[in-house]
N, C-alpha and C positions, 0 to 999 in steps of 0.2 A: 537158842541164842547163846548159851552158855558153851556149847560145843563149838559153835562157830568162833567165839572169842578165843577159846583155847587153841584152835587151828591157826588163827591169825598171829597169836603170840608166838607159837612154834615156828610159823614161817618167817616172821620178822627176826627171830633169834638166829636161825639159820642164815638169813641173808647178812645180818650184822656180823656174824663170825666170818662169812666169806670175804666180806669187804675188809675186815682188819687183817685176814691172812693175806690179802692181796697187797694192802698198804704197808704192812709192816709194823714194828714196834715204834711208839712215839720217841723221838729223839730231842731233848731240850736243847736251847741255844748253848753253843760251845765258843769259848774264847780261844784266840790264837796265840796269845802270850800267857805268862803267868797271871793268876787271878782267878776269880770266880764269878759266876752269874749271881746277881742278888735277887732272885725271885724269878717270876715268869714261868714257873713250871705247873701252873694251875690248869686242871683239865676241864674246868667249867666254862660254858659259853664257847664262842667261836674264836678265841684269841690265840689258841695253842697253834704254833706253825705246824703245817703238815710236811711230809718229807720232800715234796716237790717244791715246796716254798722256801726250803733252807739253802737252796743253791744261791751261791753269791754271799760274800761277807759284808757287813756293815764296818765302816772303818772312820776313825777320827784322827786328823793330823794336826798337830799344834804348830802354829806359824810364830815365829819370833819376829815382831815388828821392830825392835830396836836394833839398829845395825850393830851395837856394841855387844849384844847377847851372841855369845859363841857356843859351839858345841861342847866345849870343854866345861864351860860353866854349867851347862845342862847337865852333863855327866856328874859334875861335881855335886850337885844337888840331889843326885840319884832320882831321876825322873820316873824311873821304873816303879817307884812307890805311889806315883799319882795314878788314879783311874779315870777312865772315861765312863760317863753314866748316860744309859739311854732310858728315858722315862716314856712310856706308852702314854700318849695324848688322850686315849680313850679309857683305859683301865688304871692308869697311874702305876703299873707295874714297872719295876726298875730292873735293868741289866748292867752289868759293869764288867770292864776289862782294864788291865794295867796297860800302860804305855810302855813301849820298848825304848831303847837308848836313842832311837831315831825320832821319837816323839810321835809314834803312830800306835793306835790301839785298834783291835779288830775283834769282831764277834760274829758267828754264823748262827742261822736259824731264826733271825727276828723276822717279824711280819706285821706291817703296819707303820704307823706314823709316830715318830719319836722326837722328843726334845732332848738335845745333847748337852750335857754340862761336864764339868770335871770335879773331882772330889776336892781338889784345892790347886790353886795355881803355884808355881814355883816361888820360894821365899823371895821377896822384893819385887813381885810382878802381880798383875791383876788381868782380869778379862770381863767381858760382859756376858753374864750368864742368861740374859734375857734377849740376846740377839735373834731376830727371826731367821737369820741365815743359818742357825744351828738346828734345823730341822732335818731329820733323815727319814727317808720314806722308801718304799719298795722300788720306786723309780729312781730316786736319788739317794744313794746309800751312803756316799762320802760326805763328810763334813769337815770344814776347816775352822779351827778356832784360833783367833789371834790373841797373843800374849803381849801385854804392854808393860814395860818396865816403869815402876813407880818413881817419880821424881822426888827427891829428898824435900822435906819440909822443916823449916828450922824453928818458926815461931808457933806458938800455941793457938793463936786465933782467939784469945779470950776478950779482946776489945778491938774496935775499929781504928784506934789510933796508936797505941803503944805495943801491942802484940798481934797486930794484924798479919796474916799469911800473905805474902807477895807471890802471886802467880807470875812468874816472868818468862815462862816459856811453854810452847806446846807440849802436852804430855798427860800422863795418867797421875792422879794424886789420890792419896788416902788420908782421911781424917778420923779420929776415934771420938765417939761420943760416950762418955762414961755414964751419964744419967740421962733420963727422959727430957728433963728441962735444960739440958746444955745447949749451947749455940756456939758456932764457930765463925769468925769473921775472916774474910779473904778479900783480896784486892788485885785487880788486873787492869794494866794500862797498855793496849795494843799498840805497836810501834809502826805497823804498816797497814795499808788498806786491805779490807777482806771481810768476808762473812765468818763470824766465829760462833762456835757452839760450846755449850757445857751441858754434859749429860752425866747423871748419877747411874750406878750399876749395882743397886742392891737387889739381890736375888728374890724374885716374886714368889718362890715356891714357899718359903716360911710364911710370907704374907703377914708379918707381925709389925713391921716398922715401915713408915714412909717418909722419905727426906723431902723437905719443902726449901725452895730457894726465894730469899727475899733480895730484891735487887735494888741497888741505889746508884744513881748516875751523878756525876760531879765532874767539874773542870779542874779539880784540884785533888790533893789527898785528904781533904776534909770531907766528911759526909754527915748528913743530918739524918739521925737514926730514927726520928720519930715518924717519918713518912716515906716508906718504900715506894719507888716508882712502879715496881712490878712485883707481883707474888707469883712464883712458878709452883704450881701444885698439880704435877701430872704431866707426863710426857710419853708415858708407856702404856701399860695395861690398865684401862680405865675401870675394868671389871673387878679389879682386885684392890685391896687395901694398899698394898705396896705398889704405887704407881710410878715412883721415880720422877725426877724433873728433867726437862729439856728445854734449854734456854738458847735462842739464836739472836745475834745481833749484828749489825752492819756498821762497818768502820770506813768513813771516807778518808781519802789521803789528807785533807786539811785537818781532820780531827785526830789522826793517828799521833800518838805521843802526848796529846794534850787532854783527851777525855778518859777519865778514870771510872771504872765500874767497881763498885763495892758490892759484895754479896755476903749474906748471912745464911748460913746453913742450919736448920733445925729439923726436928722430927716429930711427927704424930706417932702414937703407938697404940697398939691393942694389948701388948704384953710387956709390962715394965720389967720383967725378969729377962727380957731379951738383951739387956744392956750388961757390959759396954758392947757397942756395935761399931764396925768399921763402914765408913761411907766412902766408897771409891767413886770418883768421877773422872771423866776426860774432857780436858780443855782442848779444843781443835780449831783449826783454820780450815773452812771448807773450800775456799778458793777466793779469787778476787770479787770485790763488791762491783756488781755489774755497772760498767762505765756508761751504760746506755741511759741510766737514771740521772747521771750528771746534767744539770740544766745548762742551757746555753746562754741564759740571762743571768748575769751576777749583778746584784743590786749594790750600788754604793750611795752613801748619803749625798744629798745637796746642801746640807746644813754647814754653815761656816763655823767650826768649832773654835776659832779664835775669839768669839763673842762671849765665851764664858769659860771660867776655869774653877777648879776646886776651891780656890781662895774665897770666891764670891758666894759660897755657900751661907744662907742666912743662919743667924744664931737660933737656938732652940733644939727641940727634940723632933726627930721625924715622926709624923703621925700619918698612918694610912687614911686614905679617903674614906674608908669603910667606917671610921670613926669621927670624921669630920662634919662639916656643914651639910645637911640634907640627909645625913645617915639614918635619922629618925629612931635611932636606937636598935635598928634591926641590921646593921652593917649593910645599908642599902647604898648602891653606887648610883649616882645620879649626875650625868653629864650636862644637865640644864644648869648646874650651879658653876660651871666653869667655861672659859672662852679663851681664844687665842689673842694674846696681847700684841701690841704694836712691836715689842721687842723680839717677837717670833717664838715666844713660849707661852704655854698655857698657864692661866691664873685663875683663882676664885674670883667670882663677880662681886664688886662692891655693892653698896646699898643703892647705887643708881643703875646697876646692872652692867657695869663696865668691868672688863677684865684686868683689874689693877690690884686685886687682892693678893694673898700669898701665892707664890709660884708653885706649880706642880713639878714633882720630881718622880722619875720612874726608877725603881731598883733594877739594875742591869745584871750585875754579876755578884750579887748576894741574895741569899734566900728570901723569898716573900713568905707571907702567911699562907698562901695558897699553894705555891709550888716552889721548885728549885730555881736557881738563877738561869737567866736566858742562855748562858753559855754552858750550861750543865751538860748538854748532849747533842751536839750541833746537828746531828743527822735529822733531828726533828724540826730544826728550823732552816736547814739548808735547802729544803725542796718544798717550799710553800707556794702553791698556785703557779708551779712550773718555774719558780725563780729561786735563786740561792741568796740568802740573807746571812750567810756566815760571815762575810767581811763586814757587812752592814752593822752587825752587833758587835762582833769579836774585834774586829781591827779598828773600829772607829768609836762607837758609842762606849763600849767597854773600857776602851783605852783612855777615856777622859772623864771617868766618874770620880766622885769625892770619896771620902773614907767610909761612908756608908753604902758605897757601890751604887750611888744615885747620879742621874743626870737629869737636867730640866727637860720637860716634855715638849718636843717640837711636833709639828703636824705630821711629818713623816714618821716619827717614833710612835706617836699616837696611832697611826694606821697600822704600823707593823704589829704593836701589841694587840690591837683589835683583831687583826687577821690571824695572829698566833692563838688567841684565845678560842676564835671560831674554828680554826683548822684542826686544833687539838682538843676540841670538845671539853674545855674546861669547866663549862657550865652546863647544867642540866635543866631543860625547860620543866616548869612546874608553877601552877597558880598564877600566871600572868608574868612571872619573873623567871629568870634563870638563877640557878643556885649552884654554888661549888663548895665542897667541904673545905675547911682550913687545916692546915698541917697540924696545928696544935689543938684543934677542936673536933675530934672524930665523932663525939657523941653530944646529943642535947642533954641538957640537964634542966632541973626544975627551976632554977633561978634564970637560966638563959635557954629558952625554948627554941630559939632560932639557930638553925644549923648553918654554918658557913656564910658566904657572902650572897647578897641578893642583888640582882640587876635586871635591867631591861636590856634589849637587843643592843642599843647603841652605846651603852655605858659600860660594857664588859671590860674594856681596855683599862679602867681605873683601878682594876684589882691589883695592880702593881705600883700604883701611884700614891703619893702622900704629899705632905708639906712640913714645913718647919714652923714650929709655934712654940 
C-alpha cells in the first residue's frame, strides 16, 4: 500500500506541473489608470481569476446628475484622486482603481460578483453607496454611479420651530450629528401634486449607525412633538444594523402648499465612537400622484352654517367626553349619554332623558388627545369609502370653528368622525371595548392603570368631542 501511495503522489505531481506549464503564471488584477489594487491576490480557495477569466475589464463611470456640474469643476477638484472600489460579495476582498479625468475607472482580472463604491464623492456632492444597481458581475461588468450635488442648509435643525431646516426643493441634503443623542428637525411643504420620497444613504459596510425618521403631519408650521404619526426605521438591508430609512407619501393637488410634513432624524448606534457622522438623504418626487385614485363623489355638508357662529360658544372650559358623564373614571366613551336635539346639534341627555343638556363640540382643526387635527394630512380623509371629505372638513366645518378649533356636533359631522375612526383604525379591539392610546399618555401608571380611551363600536366618534362647563 505504501508503494502505491508513493506512485499516486508522483503521478499527481507530474500532472499538476503539466497543467501549470500549460496555463502559465497567475496574473493578479491590473488597473488601467494610476492607482493600485487593494488586495485580491490570495491563492487560497477558488477566487483567484484564471488567465482566461481576465479577458475584459470591469469599469465604473460617474454620472453628474446636476446640470450645473461642469467638467471644469470636476477637474478643479482633481477627481483622479478618487478611487472606485470593488468588494467581492463572497470573500469581501477589495480591489481599487483611480478615476481618470473623464470620471471612468477600470480594472482587469476580476472574477465574480462585486459591490462597487467609491472612496469619497467630490467635495459638495454625495451618492448612494447602497444602491443595488451598483453590482458588477462577469456578465455585467460596467457600473454607473450617480453623483448628487448637496443642497445648502442654513439652519441647524435644533428645534422644530426656531431652528428648523426648511426643505424647499428636490435634491440631496446632508446633516451632521455630533453625538449619539443629537436630533435634527426638518420641515417640507410640497407645492405640487405627486408621490414624494425621503431616503437616507448611510453606508451599510461600517454597520455601526442606523438613522431613524420620525414623521409628523400638520396643516401648519406648528407640530406636536409628543406623538409622531410615523416612525420609519428601515427601508434598506433588514439583515444589517444600518438599515437606513425610506419614506414615501402622496400629495393631492388640493393639499399641495397646505400640508406640512415635519420630520426628526435621530440615530441608534452600536459604536458611540463613530460620531460625528454625516447623514445624507435625498428628497425626491417620483411622479404624479395617480389621478385614478381621485374619487368621483365629493361630499359637501347639508348643514346650514348660519345657525351657529363662534360668539355663541358657551362659557366655561372645554372638557373631553372621556372625562364627562358616563366616563366612569376610565375614559369610557358612551353615546347612550347623548342625543340629537331639536336645534340640529348633539347634547347630553338631561335627567328626563331629553337632549337638552350641554351641547357637544368636536375639535376640527386643533389637536385632540388622541390624534392630530382632522385637517392635518388630508390624503387620509380625502378618500374614505370612495368619497372625498376634503371640502367637507377643510372648506366648511374648519372654516367656522371657534377659538378652540371646535364646532357643534351635527348628525353628518358625527357620521364623518365615526367613519374616520373606523377607516383609520384609531381604536383596537380588546376586552369588549375598543382602546386607543392618548397622545400624552403613552404608558400606564400605578395610579392610572387604564391606557387611552375606551369605547364600544357605536361610540368611537366621541373621542374628538367634548362640552363646555
